[in-house]
All heavy atoms as TSV, in Angstrom:
chain	resi	resn	atom	element	x	y	z
A	1	MET	N	N	44.265	-20.064	-3.160
A	1	MET	CA	C	43.303	-20.733	-2.310
A	1	MET	C	C	42.275	-19.675	-1.894
A	1	MET	O	O	41.073	-19.986	-1.637
A	1	MET	CB	C	43.807	-21.597	-1.252
A	1	MET	CG	C	44.425	-22.881	-1.624
A	1	MET	SD	S	43.870	-23.864	-0.286
A	1	MET	CE	C	43.789	-25.402	-1.285
A	2	GLU	N	N	42.723	-18.434	-1.643
A	2	GLU	CA	C	41.856	-17.397	-1.124
A	2	GLU	C	C	40.591	-17.141	-1.944
A	2	GLU	O	O	39.572	-17.055	-1.337
A	2	GLU	CB	C	42.662	-16.137	-0.966
A	2	GLU	CG	C	43.845	-16.316	0.160
A	2	GLU	CD	C	43.523	-15.325	1.229
A	2	GLU	OE1	O	42.745	-14.637	1.226
A	2	GLU	OE2	O	44.466	-15.396	2.271
A	3	PRO	N	N	40.759	-17.065	-3.197
A	3	PRO	CA	C	39.493	-16.680	-4.157
A	3	PRO	C	C	38.417	-17.793	-3.758
A	3	PRO	O	O	37.209	-17.479	-3.755
A	3	PRO	CB	C	39.889	-16.644	-5.458
A	3	PRO	CG	C	41.416	-16.252	-5.404
A	3	PRO	CD	C	41.998	-16.956	-4.148
A	4	ALA	N	N	38.760	-18.942	-3.739
A	4	ALA	CA	C	37.693	-20.060	-3.575
A	4	ALA	C	C	37.097	-19.933	-2.115
A	4	ALA	O	O	35.994	-20.171	-2.009
A	4	ALA	CB	C	38.484	-21.415	-3.827
A	5	CYS	N	N	37.965	-19.671	-1.257
A	5	CYS	CA	C	37.422	-19.339	0.118
A	5	CYS	C	C	36.321	-18.313	0.200
A	5	CYS	O	O	35.469	-18.493	0.784
A	5	CYS	CB	C	38.547	-19.147	1.088
A	5	CYS	SG	S	38.043	-19.227	2.879
A	6	ARG	N	N	36.778	-17.211	-0.446
A	6	ARG	CA	C	35.795	-16.057	-0.578
A	6	ARG	C	C	34.507	-16.477	-1.262
A	6	ARG	O	O	33.358	-16.044	-0.804
A	6	ARG	CB	C	36.396	-14.864	-1.400
A	6	ARG	CG	C	37.632	-14.245	-0.585
A	6	ARG	CD	C	38.091	-13.026	-1.405
A	6	ARG	NE	N	39.227	-12.483	-0.646
A	6	ARG	CZ	C	40.100	-11.649	-1.300
A	6	ARG	NH1	N	39.806	-11.237	-2.514
A	6	ARG	NH2	N	41.066	-11.150	-0.662
A	7	LYS	N	N	34.422	-17.159	-2.328
A	7	LYS	CA	C	33.272	-17.546	-2.988
A	7	LYS	C	C	32.362	-18.395	-2.098
A	7	LYS	O	O	31.219	-18.318	-1.887
A	7	LYS	CB	C	33.482	-18.473	-4.200
A	7	LYS	CG	C	34.066	-17.645	-5.426
A	7	LYS	CD	C	34.262	-18.418	-6.595
A	7	LYS	CE	C	34.858	-17.637	-7.711
A	7	LYS	NZ	N	35.163	-18.404	-8.968
A	8	ASP	N	N	33.139	-19.249	-1.272
A	8	ASP	CA	C	32.269	-20.219	-0.303
A	8	ASP	C	C	31.576	-19.256	0.720
A	8	ASP	O	O	30.442	-19.514	1.143
A	8	ASP	CB	C	33.240	-21.261	0.287
A	8	ASP	CG	C	33.644	-22.243	-0.562
A	8	ASP	OD1	O	33.048	-22.504	-1.640
A	8	ASP	OD2	O	34.602	-22.841	-0.284
A	9	LYS	N	N	32.328	-18.268	1.146
A	9	LYS	CA	C	31.785	-17.331	2.254
A	9	LYS	C	C	30.554	-16.562	1.693
A	9	LYS	O	O	29.536	-16.356	2.334
A	9	LYS	CB	C	32.802	-16.436	2.782
A	9	LYS	CG	C	33.746	-17.178	3.709
A	9	LYS	CD	C	34.777	-16.136	4.293
A	9	LYS	CE	C	35.890	-16.789	5.141
A	9	LYS	NZ	N	36.793	-15.968	5.695
A	10	GLN	N	N	30.650	-16.043	0.447
A	10	GLN	CA	C	29.550	-15.340	-0.238
A	10	GLN	C	C	28.346	-16.259	-0.305
A	10	GLN	O	O	27.264	-15.793	-0.063
A	10	GLN	CB	C	29.962	-14.833	-1.491
A	10	GLN	CG	C	31.077	-13.784	-1.399
A	10	GLN	CD	C	31.559	-13.234	-2.869
A	10	GLN	OE1	O	31.256	-13.749	-3.805
A	10	GLN	NE2	N	32.226	-12.085	-2.736
A	11	LYS	N	N	28.520	-17.574	-0.754
A	11	LYS	CA	C	27.367	-18.392	-1.026
A	11	LYS	C	C	26.751	-18.747	0.368
A	11	LYS	O	O	25.575	-18.892	0.459
A	11	LYS	CB	C	27.953	-19.756	-1.514
A	11	LYS	CG	C	28.161	-19.472	-2.929
A	11	LYS	CD	C	28.567	-20.911	-3.605
A	11	LYS	CE	C	28.936	-20.655	-5.193
A	11	LYS	NZ	N	29.338	-21.910	-5.794
A	12	GLN	N	N	27.538	-18.832	1.485
A	12	GLN	CA	C	26.829	-19.098	2.780
A	12	GLN	C	C	26.043	-18.030	3.263
A	12	GLN	O	O	25.001	-18.204	4.010
A	12	GLN	CB	C	27.948	-19.251	3.857
A	12	GLN	CG	C	28.721	-20.501	3.664
A	12	GLN	CD	C	29.855	-20.745	4.571
A	12	GLN	OE1	O	30.270	-19.675	5.272
A	12	GLN	NE2	N	30.650	-21.708	4.519
A	13	HIS	N	N	26.200	-16.736	2.845
A	13	HIS	CA	C	25.511	-15.612	3.370
A	13	HIS	C	C	24.170	-15.359	2.647
A	13	HIS	O	O	23.289	-14.516	3.104
A	13	HIS	CB	C	26.314	-14.288	3.487
A	13	HIS	CG	C	27.392	-14.275	4.471
A	13	HIS	ND1	N	27.108	-14.267	5.780
A	13	HIS	CD2	C	28.722	-14.677	4.368
A	13	HIS	CE1	C	28.173	-14.383	6.481
A	13	HIS	NE2	N	29.271	-14.599	5.634
A	14	THR	N	N	24.075	-15.942	1.352
A	14	THR	CA	C	22.887	-15.724	0.606
A	14	THR	C	C	21.738	-16.690	1.072
A	14	THR	O	O	21.896	-17.828	1.133
A	14	THR	CB	C	23.040	-15.903	-0.832
A	14	THR	OG1	O	23.626	-17.225	-1.061
A	14	THR	CG2	C	24.149	-14.875	-1.404
A	15	PRO	N	N	20.608	-16.029	1.347
A	15	PRO	CA	C	19.535	-16.928	1.852
A	15	PRO	C	C	18.939	-17.761	0.820
A	15	PRO	O	O	18.794	-17.376	-0.498
A	15	PRO	CB	C	18.527	-15.951	2.511
A	15	PRO	CG	C	18.863	-14.653	1.806
A	15	PRO	CD	C	20.205	-14.669	1.446
A	16	THR	N	N	18.434	-18.961	1.145
A	16	THR	CA	C	17.906	-19.854	0.048
A	16	THR	C	C	16.335	-19.489	0.060
A	16	THR	O	O	15.917	-18.835	0.866
A	16	THR	CB	C	18.067	-21.244	0.451
A	16	THR	OG1	O	17.479	-21.583	1.662
A	16	THR	CG2	C	19.633	-21.760	0.550
A	17	ARG	N	N	15.734	-20.038	-0.944
A	17	ARG	CA	C	14.324	-19.957	-0.996
A	17	ARG	C	C	13.613	-20.411	0.202
A	17	ARG	O	O	12.716	-19.630	0.591
A	17	ARG	CB	C	13.716	-20.685	-2.223
A	17	ARG	CG	C	13.841	-20.079	-3.468
A	17	ARG	CD	C	13.104	-20.675	-4.621
A	17	ARG	NE	N	13.314	-20.071	-5.741
A	17	ARG	CZ	C	12.877	-20.455	-7.068
A	17	ARG	NH1	N	12.368	-21.691	-7.055
A	17	ARG	NH2	N	13.253	-19.910	-8.167
A	18	GLY	N	N	14.085	-21.549	0.718
A	18	GLY	CA	C	13.393	-21.958	1.848
A	18	GLY	C	C	13.465	-21.067	3.128
A	18	GLY	O	O	12.623	-20.819	3.846
A	19	ASP	N	N	14.688	-20.495	3.281
A	19	ASP	CA	C	15.059	-19.600	4.219
A	19	ASP	C	C	14.074	-18.342	4.117
A	19	ASP	O	O	13.717	-17.791	5.146
A	19	ASP	CB	C	16.467	-19.044	4.390
A	19	ASP	CG	C	17.424	-20.364	4.769
A	19	ASP	OD1	O	16.848	-21.205	5.400
A	19	ASP	OD2	O	18.510	-20.249	4.518
A	20	ARG	N	N	14.065	-17.883	2.871
A	20	ARG	CA	C	13.201	-16.625	2.699
A	20	ARG	C	C	11.710	-16.904	2.866
A	20	ARG	O	O	11.008	-16.077	3.522
A	20	ARG	CB	C	13.384	-16.171	1.231
A	20	ARG	CG	C	14.673	-15.386	0.939
A	20	ARG	CD	C	14.747	-14.876	-0.375
A	20	ARG	NE	N	15.809	-15.650	-1.035
A	20	ARG	CZ	C	15.773	-15.854	-2.349
A	20	ARG	NH1	N	14.859	-15.528	-3.103
A	20	ARG	NH2	N	16.835	-16.589	-2.868
A	21	THR	N	N	11.276	-18.087	2.519
A	21	THR	CA	C	9.937	-18.458	2.814
A	21	THR	C	C	9.593	-18.537	4.346
A	21	THR	O	O	8.627	-18.024	4.740
A	21	THR	CB	C	9.607	-19.858	2.096
A	21	THR	OG1	O	9.854	-19.707	0.704
A	21	THR	CG2	C	8.112	-20.102	2.419
A	22	LYS	N	N	10.523	-19.146	5.070
A	22	LYS	CA	C	10.394	-19.242	6.472
A	22	LYS	C	C	10.371	-17.894	7.170
A	22	LYS	O	O	9.682	-17.517	7.975
A	22	LYS	CB	C	11.526	-20.065	7.103
A	22	LYS	CG	C	11.412	-21.515	6.898
A	22	LYS	CD	C	12.577	-22.271	7.528
A	22	LYS	CE	C	12.546	-23.732	7.027
A	22	LYS	NZ	N	13.654	-24.553	7.600
A	23	GLN	N	N	11.275	-16.962	6.605
A	23	GLN	CA	C	11.397	-15.635	7.252
A	23	GLN	C	C	10.121	-14.812	6.971
A	23	GLN	O	O	9.646	-14.154	7.883
A	23	GLN	CB	C	12.676	-14.945	6.697
A	23	GLN	CG	C	12.854	-13.622	7.294
A	23	GLN	CD	C	14.220	-12.912	6.761
A	23	GLN	OE1	O	14.595	-13.195	5.613
A	23	GLN	NE2	N	14.750	-12.140	7.433
A	24	LYS	N	N	9.629	-14.940	5.746
A	24	LYS	CA	C	8.388	-14.269	5.344
A	24	LYS	C	C	7.233	-14.791	6.241
A	24	LYS	O	O	6.404	-14.052	6.734
A	24	LYS	CB	C	8.116	-14.403	3.842
A	24	LYS	CG	C	7.073	-13.648	3.385
A	24	LYS	CD	C	6.828	-13.785	1.802
A	24	LYS	CE	C	5.674	-12.941	1.435
A	24	LYS	NZ	N	5.626	-12.930	-0.098
A	25	SER	N	N	7.118	-16.076	6.315
A	25	SER	CA	C	6.143	-16.714	7.193
A	25	SER	C	C	6.274	-16.224	8.705
A	25	SER	O	O	5.237	-15.863	9.214
A	25	SER	CB	C	6.244	-18.244	7.081
A	25	SER	OG	O	5.327	-18.877	7.890
A	26	ALA	N	N	7.532	-16.184	9.172
A	26	ALA	CA	C	7.660	-15.701	10.518
A	26	ALA	C	C	7.155	-14.210	10.698
A	26	ALA	O	O	6.625	-13.847	11.650
A	26	ALA	CB	C	9.013	-15.850	10.981
A	27	GLN	N	N	7.532	-13.480	9.663
A	27	GLN	CA	C	7.063	-11.986	9.752
A	27	GLN	C	C	5.520	-11.818	9.715
A	27	GLN	O	O	4.994	-11.088	10.411
A	27	GLN	CB	C	7.693	-11.305	8.548
A	27	GLN	CG	C	9.220	-10.976	8.744
A	27	GLN	CD	C	9.778	-10.269	7.573
A	27	GLN	OE1	O	9.129	-10.301	6.472
A	27	GLN	NE2	N	10.930	-9.596	7.715
A	28	GLN	N	N	4.917	-12.745	8.926
A	28	GLN	CA	C	3.543	-12.664	8.818
A	28	GLN	C	C	2.822	-13.196	10.129
A	28	GLN	O	O	1.830	-12.554	10.693
A	28	GLN	CB	C	2.849	-13.604	7.801
A	28	GLN	CG	C	3.155	-13.000	6.321
A	28	GLN	CD	C	2.726	-13.908	5.242
A	28	GLN	OE1	O	2.567	-15.214	5.401
A	28	GLN	NE2	N	2.496	-13.385	3.992
A	29	GLU	N	N	3.397	-14.080	10.841
A	29	GLU	CA	C	2.975	-14.687	12.030
A	29	GLU	C	C	3.040	-13.452	13.138
A	29	GLU	O	O	2.237	-13.246	13.947
A	29	GLU	CB	C	3.590	-15.899	12.473
A	29	GLU	CG	C	3.159	-17.074	11.696
A	29	GLU	CD	C	3.926	-18.380	12.073
A	29	GLU	OE1	O	4.655	-18.377	13.202
A	29	GLU	OE2	O	3.986	-19.207	11.321
A	30	LEU	N	N	4.258	-12.826	13.078
A	30	LEU	CA	C	4.399	-11.774	14.046
A	30	LEU	C	C	3.381	-10.611	13.899
A	30	LEU	O	O	2.887	-10.159	14.852
A	30	LEU	CB	C	5.884	-11.256	13.815
A	30	LEU	CG	C	6.242	-10.028	14.589
A	30	LEU	CD1	C	6.200	-10.354	16.233
A	30	LEU	CD2	C	7.686	-9.465	14.268
A	31	LYS	N	N	3.264	-10.313	12.494
A	31	LYS	CA	C	2.276	-9.213	12.388
A	31	LYS	C	C	0.817	-9.665	12.827
A	31	LYS	O	O	0.053	-8.866	13.331
A	31	LYS	CB	C	2.140	-8.956	10.776
A	31	LYS	CG	C	3.285	-8.206	10.216
A	31	LYS	CD	C	3.109	-7.720	8.828
A	31	LYS	CE	C	4.394	-6.938	8.387
A	31	LYS	NZ	N	4.215	-6.579	6.877
A	32	GLN	N	N	0.387	-10.942	12.592
A	32	GLN	CA	C	-0.861	-11.319	12.998
A	32	GLN	C	C	-1.014	-11.408	14.508
A	32	GLN	O	O	-2.065	-10.919	15.140
A	32	GLN	CB	C	-1.131	-12.698	12.470
A	32	GLN	CG	C	-1.446	-12.848	11.022
A	32	GLN	CD	C	-1.650	-14.260	10.586
A	32	GLN	OE1	O	-1.137	-15.374	11.102
A	32	GLN	NE2	N	-2.285	-14.450	9.394
A	33	ARG	N	N	0.199	-11.843	15.232
A	33	ARG	CA	C	0.032	-11.768	16.704
A	33	ARG	C	C	0.020	-10.322	17.245
A	33	ARG	O	O	-0.707	-10.060	18.134
A	33	ARG	CB	C	1.396	-12.443	17.232
A	33	ARG	CG	C	1.200	-12.722	18.766
A	33	ARG	CD	C	2.534	-13.332	19.278
A	33	ARG	NE	N	3.440	-12.270	19.584
A	33	ARG	CZ	C	4.607	-12.265	19.186
A	33	ARG	NH1	N	5.121	-13.198	18.565
A	33	ARG	NH2	N	5.529	-11.173	19.585
A	34	GLN	N	N	0.801	-9.398	16.560
A	34	GLN	CA	C	0.786	-7.975	17.046
A	34	GLN	C	C	-0.653	-7.350	16.808
A	34	GLN	O	O	-1.168	-6.684	17.550
A	34	GLN	CB	C	1.711	-7.198	16.134
A	34	GLN	CG	C	3.318	-7.462	16.623
A	34	GLN	CD	C	4.179	-6.686	15.838
A	34	GLN	OE1	O	3.919	-6.384	14.724
A	34	GLN	NE2	N	5.359	-6.408	16.390
A	35	ARG	N	N	-1.185	-7.730	15.652
A	35	ARG	CA	C	-2.597	-7.240	15.352
A	35	ARG	C	C	-3.665	-7.755	16.319
A	35	ARG	O	O	-4.477	-6.974	16.858
A	35	ARG	CB	C	-2.993	-7.707	13.948
A	35	ARG	CG	C	-4.294	-7.186	13.428
A	35	ARG	CD	C	-4.604	-7.566	12.046
A	35	ARG	NE	N	-5.732	-6.864	11.475
A	35	ARG	CZ	C	-5.833	-6.091	10.466
A	35	ARG	NH1	N	-4.693	-6.013	9.658
A	35	ARG	NH2	N	-6.887	-5.700	9.959
A	36	ALA	N	N	-3.494	-9.002	16.688
A	36	ALA	CA	C	-4.435	-9.601	17.695
A	36	ALA	C	C	-4.214	-8.906	19.066
A	36	ALA	O	O	-5.230	-8.626	19.707
A	36	ALA	CB	C	-4.211	-11.039	17.901
A	37	GLU	N	N	-3.004	-8.626	19.362
A	37	GLU	CA	C	-2.782	-7.876	20.660
A	37	GLU	C	C	-3.335	-6.502	20.756
A	37	GLU	O	O	-3.873	-6.149	21.662
A	37	GLU	CB	C	-1.165	-7.918	20.875
A	37	GLU	CG	C	-0.725	-9.160	21.307
A	37	GLU	CD	C	0.879	-9.178	21.388
A	37	GLU	OE1	O	1.578	-8.067	21.152
A	37	GLU	OE2	O	1.525	-10.241	21.657
A	38	ILE	N	N	-3.136	-5.830	19.482
A	38	ILE	CA	C	-3.677	-4.586	19.422
A	38	ILE	C	C	-5.152	-4.416	19.418
A	38	ILE	O	O	-5.701	-3.649	20.213
A	38	ILE	CB	C	-3.180	-3.867	17.946
A	38	ILE	CG1	C	-1.787	-3.602	18.078
A	38	ILE	CG2	C	-3.995	-2.734	17.725
A	38	ILE	CD1	C	-1.072	-3.138	16.804
A	39	TYR	N	N	-5.952	-5.456	18.804
A	39	TYR	CA	C	-7.285	-5.451	18.986
A	39	TYR	C	C	-7.689	-5.804	20.494
A	39	TYR	O	O	-8.718	-5.347	20.941
A	39	TYR	CB	C	-7.832	-6.594	18.070
A	39	TYR	CG	C	-8.029	-6.189	16.660
A	39	TYR	CD1	C	-7.538	-7.047	15.500
A	39	TYR	CD2	C	-8.665	-5.043	16.287
A	39	TYR	CE1	C	-7.606	-6.619	14.268
A	39	TYR	CE2	C	-8.742	-4.589	14.937
A	39	TYR	CZ	C	-8.225	-5.465	13.936
A	39	TYR	OH	O	-8.312	-5.021	12.673
A	40	ALA	N	N	-6.976	-6.725	21.133
A	40	ALA	CA	C	-7.385	-7.082	22.550
A	40	ALA	C	C	-7.157	-5.828	23.347
A	40	ALA	O	O	-8.008	-5.569	24.250
A	40	ALA	CB	C	-6.481	-8.159	22.997
A	41	LEU	N	N	-6.111	-5.155	23.110
A	41	LEU	CA	C	-5.916	-3.910	23.972
A	41	LEU	C	C	-6.916	-2.865	23.673
A	41	LEU	O	O	-7.501	-2.117	24.575
A	41	LEU	CB	C	-4.515	-3.288	23.686
A	41	LEU	CG	C	-4.090	-2.042	24.292
A	41	LEU	CD1	C	-4.086	-2.298	25.928
A	41	LEU	CD2	C	-2.752	-1.595	23.888
A	42	ASN	N	N	-7.226	-2.675	22.416
A	42	ASN	CA	C	-8.358	-1.704	21.978
A	42	ASN	C	C	-9.651	-2.102	22.704
A	42	ASN	O	O	-10.407	-1.273	23.148
A	42	ASN	CB	C	-8.529	-1.733	20.494
A	42	ASN	CG	C	-9.292	-0.620	20.100
A	42	ASN	OD1	O	-9.543	0.496	20.713
A	42	ASN	ND2	N	-10.114	-0.900	18.804
A	43	LYS	N	N	-9.966	-3.365	22.799
A	43	LYS	CA	C	-11.251	-3.797	23.382
A	43	LYS	C	C	-11.185	-3.545	24.865
A	43	LYS	O	O	-12.204	-2.930	25.373
A	43	LYS	CB	C	-11.324	-5.310	23.179
A	43	LYS	CG	C	-12.658	-5.889	23.816
A	43	LYS	CD	C	-12.731	-7.376	23.581
A	43	LYS	CE	C	-13.980	-7.862	24.268
A	43	LYS	NZ	N	-14.243	-9.350	24.038
A	44	VAL	N	N	-10.175	-3.753	25.655
A	44	VAL	CA	C	-9.987	-3.493	27.001
A	44	VAL	C	C	-10.097	-1.984	27.243
A	44	VAL	O	O	-10.792	-1.439	28.097
A	44	VAL	CB	C	-8.643	-3.964	27.495
A	44	VAL	CG1	C	-8.355	-3.438	28.917
A	44	VAL	CG2	C	-8.623	-5.497	27.525
A	45	MET	N	N	-9.439	-1.095	26.403
A	45	MET	CA	C	-9.483	0.269	26.549
A	45	MET	C	C	-10.957	0.863	26.217
A	45	MET	O	O	-11.424	1.809	27.015
A	45	MET	CB	C	-8.523	0.989	25.594
A	45	MET	CG	C	-7.039	0.681	26.001
A	45	MET	SD	S	-6.580	1.201	27.539
A	45	MET	CE	C	-6.665	2.992	27.487
A	46	THR	N	N	-11.516	0.236	25.381
A	46	THR	CA	C	-12.965	0.711	24.962
A	46	THR	C	C	-13.787	0.372	26.144
A	46	THR	O	O	-14.704	1.247	26.607
A	46	THR	CB	C	-13.385	-0.008	23.821
A	46	THR	OG1	O	-12.608	0.352	22.759
A	46	THR	CG2	C	-14.848	0.489	23.352
A	47	GLU	N	N	-13.732	-0.704	26.835
A	47	GLU	CA	C	-14.574	-1.147	27.938
A	47	GLU	C	C	-14.292	-0.151	29.175
A	47	GLU	O	O	-15.166	0.199	29.807
A	47	GLU	CB	C	-14.263	-2.518	28.312
A	47	GLU	CG	C	-14.885	-3.664	27.273
A	47	GLU	CD	C	-14.440	-5.083	27.578
A	47	GLU	OE1	O	-13.612	-5.281	28.518
A	47	GLU	OE2	O	-14.852	-6.027	26.910
A	48	LEU	N	N	-12.980	0.096	29.323
A	48	LEU	CA	C	-12.623	0.973	30.424
A	48	LEU	C	C	-13.248	2.444	30.141
A	48	LEU	O	O	-13.737	2.967	31.070
A	48	LEU	CB	C	-11.155	1.079	30.519
A	48	LEU	CG	C	-10.597	2.041	31.545
A	48	LEU	CD1	C	-11.006	1.636	33.022
A	48	LEU	CD2	C	-9.042	2.213	31.531
A	49	GLU	N	N	-13.195	2.764	28.929
A	49	GLU	CA	C	-13.730	4.162	28.637
A	49	GLU	C	C	-15.227	4.236	28.793
A	49	GLU	O	O	-15.695	5.103	29.429
A	49	GLU	CB	C	-13.388	4.441	27.162
A	49	GLU	CG	C	-13.817	5.856	26.684
A	49	GLU	CD	C	-13.491	6.217	25.315
A	49	GLU	OE1	O	-12.929	5.334	24.494
A	49	GLU	OE2	O	-13.668	7.389	24.908
A	50	GLN	N	N	-15.876	3.108	28.571
A	50	GLN	CA	C	-17.305	3.009	28.748
A	50	GLN	C	C	-17.630	2.979	30.131
A	50	GLN	O	O	-18.599	3.712	30.544
A	50	GLN	CB	C	-17.928	1.687	28.021
A	50	GLN	CG	C	-19.293	1.639	28.092
A	50	GLN	CD	C	-20.188	2.590	27.297
A	50	GLN	OE1	O	-19.636	3.249	26.432
A	50	GLN	NE2	N	-21.335	3.103	27.769
A	51	GLN	N	N	-17.008	2.370	30.975
A	51	GLN	CA	C	-17.080	2.294	32.459
A	51	GLN	C	C	-16.952	3.643	33.003
A	51	GLN	O	O	-17.798	4.093	33.874
A	51	GLN	CB	C	-16.107	1.330	33.087
A	51	GLN	CG	C	-16.530	-0.119	32.839
A	51	GLN	CD	C	-15.450	-1.148	33.371
A	51	GLN	OE1	O	-14.339	-0.562	33.988
A	51	GLN	NE2	N	-15.581	-2.305	33.107
A	52	GLN	N	N	-15.819	4.408	32.649
A	52	GLN	CA	C	-15.814	5.702	33.158
A	52	GLN	C	C	-16.808	6.618	32.733
A	52	GLN	O	O	-17.190	7.504	33.424
A	52	GLN	CB	C	-14.351	6.246	32.573
A	52	GLN	CG	C	-13.147	5.437	33.296
A	52	GLN	CD	C	-11.868	5.979	32.707
A	52	GLN	OE1	O	-11.735	6.556	31.636
A	52	GLN	NE2	N	-10.698	5.721	33.440
A	53	PHE	N	N	-17.307	6.527	31.538
A	53	PHE	CA	C	-18.321	7.332	31.012
A	53	PHE	C	C	-19.648	7.183	31.855
A	53	PHE	O	O	-20.316	8.098	32.264
A	53	PHE	CB	C	-18.606	7.037	29.572
A	53	PHE	CG	C	-19.685	7.908	28.879
A	53	PHE	CD1	C	-19.694	9.319	28.819
A	53	PHE	CD2	C	-20.938	7.160	28.613
A	53	PHE	CE1	C	-20.703	10.026	28.123
A	53	PHE	CE2	C	-22.024	7.942	28.187
A	53	PHE	CZ	C	-21.920	9.328	27.919
A	54	GLU	N	N	-19.950	5.845	32.143
A	54	GLU	CA	C	-21.091	5.508	32.912
A	54	GLU	C	C	-20.989	6.012	34.220
A	54	GLU	O	O	-22.003	6.559	34.934
A	54	GLU	CB	C	-21.326	3.896	32.989
A	54	GLU	CG	C	-21.854	3.483	31.485
A	54	GLU	CD	C	-21.857	1.899	31.470
A	54	GLU	OE1	O	-21.490	1.275	32.501
A	54	GLU	OE2	O	-22.208	1.407	30.435
A	55	ALA	N	N	-19.837	5.939	34.845
A	55	ALA	CA	C	-19.663	6.469	36.212
A	55	ALA	C	C	-19.714	8.008	36.113
A	55	ALA	O	O	-20.299	8.654	37.140
A	55	ALA	CB	C	-18.080	6.145	36.646
A	56	PHE	N	N	-19.282	8.729	35.113
A	56	PHE	CA	C	-19.427	10.210	34.980
A	56	PHE	C	C	-20.922	10.448	34.855
A	56	PHE	O	O	-21.406	11.472	35.489
A	56	PHE	CB	C	-18.539	10.687	33.767
A	56	PHE	CG	C	-18.855	11.999	33.481
A	56	PHE	CD1	C	-18.336	13.055	34.194
A	56	PHE	CD2	C	-19.755	12.377	32.373
A	56	PHE	CE1	C	-18.347	14.416	33.865
A	56	PHE	CE2	C	-19.914	13.752	32.004
A	56	PHE	CZ	C	-19.297	14.782	32.759
A	57	CYS	N	N	-21.541	9.724	34.067
A	57	CYS	CA	C	-23.096	10.016	34.039
A	57	CYS	C	C	-23.843	9.924	35.227
A	57	CYS	O	O	-24.637	10.746	35.629
A	57	CYS	CB	C	-23.641	9.120	32.796
A	57	CYS	SG	S	-23.175	9.423	31.311
A	58	LYS	N	N	-23.489	8.893	36.091
A	58	LYS	CA	C	-24.062	8.612	37.328
A	58	LYS	C	C	-23.750	9.803	38.290
A	58	LYS	O	O	-24.598	10.258	39.015
A	58	LYS	CB	C	-23.756	7.353	37.966
A	58	LYS	CG	C	-24.307	6.171	37.391
A	58	LYS	CD	C	-23.724	4.783	38.025
A	58	LYS	CE	C	-24.371	3.623	37.249
A	58	LYS	NZ	N	-23.840	2.306	37.826
A	59	GLN	N	N	-22.550	10.344	38.274
A	59	GLN	CA	C	-22.059	11.381	39.032
A	59	GLN	C	C	-22.890	12.718	38.650
A	59	GLN	O	O	-23.314	13.432	39.550
A	59	GLN	CB	C	-20.582	11.652	38.890
A	59	GLN	CG	C	-19.992	12.631	39.802
A	59	GLN	CD	C	-18.644	12.886	39.584
A	59	GLN	OE1	O	-18.061	12.345	38.524
A	59	GLN	NE2	N	-17.980	13.685	40.480
A	60	MET	N	N	-23.044	12.906	37.395
A	60	MET	CA	C	-23.824	14.061	36.955
A	60	MET	C	C	-25.314	13.945	37.461
A	60	MET	O	O	-25.801	14.991	37.860
A	60	MET	CB	C	-23.679	14.296	35.442
A	60	MET	CG	C	-22.379	14.613	34.892
A	60	MET	SD	S	-21.977	16.241	35.537
A	60	MET	CE	C	-20.403	16.039	36.313
A	61	GLN	N	N	-25.763	12.814	37.376
A	61	GLN	CA	C	-27.217	12.675	37.742
A	61	GLN	C	C	-27.405	12.903	39.169
A	61	GLN	O	O	-28.323	13.460	39.692
A	61	GLN	CB	C	-27.658	11.216	37.399
A	61	GLN	CG	C	-28.021	10.969	35.952
A	61	GLN	CD	C	-28.573	9.656	35.765
A	61	GLN	OE1	O	-28.464	8.697	36.520
A	61	GLN	NE2	N	-29.194	9.404	34.518
A	62	SER	N	N	-26.404	12.337	39.967
A	62	SER	CA	C	-26.653	12.651	41.534
A	62	SER	C	C	-26.475	14.204	41.897
A	62	SER	O	O	-26.976	14.543	42.747
A	62	SER	CB	C	-25.631	11.731	42.199
A	62	SER	OG	O	-24.352	12.023	41.929
A	63	GLN	N	N	-25.678	14.846	41.099
A	63	GLN	CA	C	-25.348	16.194	41.409
A	63	GLN	C	C	-26.617	16.973	40.916
A	63	GLN	O	O	-26.972	18.039	41.566
A	63	GLN	CB	C	-24.177	16.709	40.547
A	63	GLN	CG	C	-22.896	16.280	41.267
A	63	GLN	CD	C	-21.730	16.872	40.441
A	63	GLN	OE1	O	-21.641	17.548	39.427
A	63	GLN	NE2	N	-20.392	16.556	41.067
A	64	ALA	N	N	-27.291	16.644	39.958
A	64	ALA	CA	C	-28.510	17.214	39.348
A	64	ALA	C	C	-29.617	17.199	40.398
A	64	ALA	O	O	-30.453	18.019	40.508
A	64	ALA	CB	C	-28.826	16.826	38.150
A	65	GLU	N	N	-29.686	16.022	41.094
A	65	GLU	CA	C	-30.881	15.871	42.098
A	65	GLU	C	C	-30.620	16.484	43.332
A	65	GLU	O	O	-30.574	17.318	43.888
A	65	GLU	CB	C	-30.866	14.190	42.227
A	65	GLU	CG	C	-31.394	13.504	41.023
A	65	GLU	CD	C	-31.294	12.091	41.211
A	65	GLU	OE1	O	-30.917	11.569	42.323
A	65	GLU	OE2	O	-31.859	11.344	40.350
């Protein structure tokens, strides 16, 4: 009876096509979400850098006068 039991256990661990498709889809969704988060963070950082640059320019102008 042991060999039959082993075969059943091996079959349970192999992913089916549907499982692989779901896993691949989940990975793609994760990548898309991460990409969107990266773009959002990049936008915020760019705006902050622009604000700091403008503040620096104003400071330089006031020192020159």
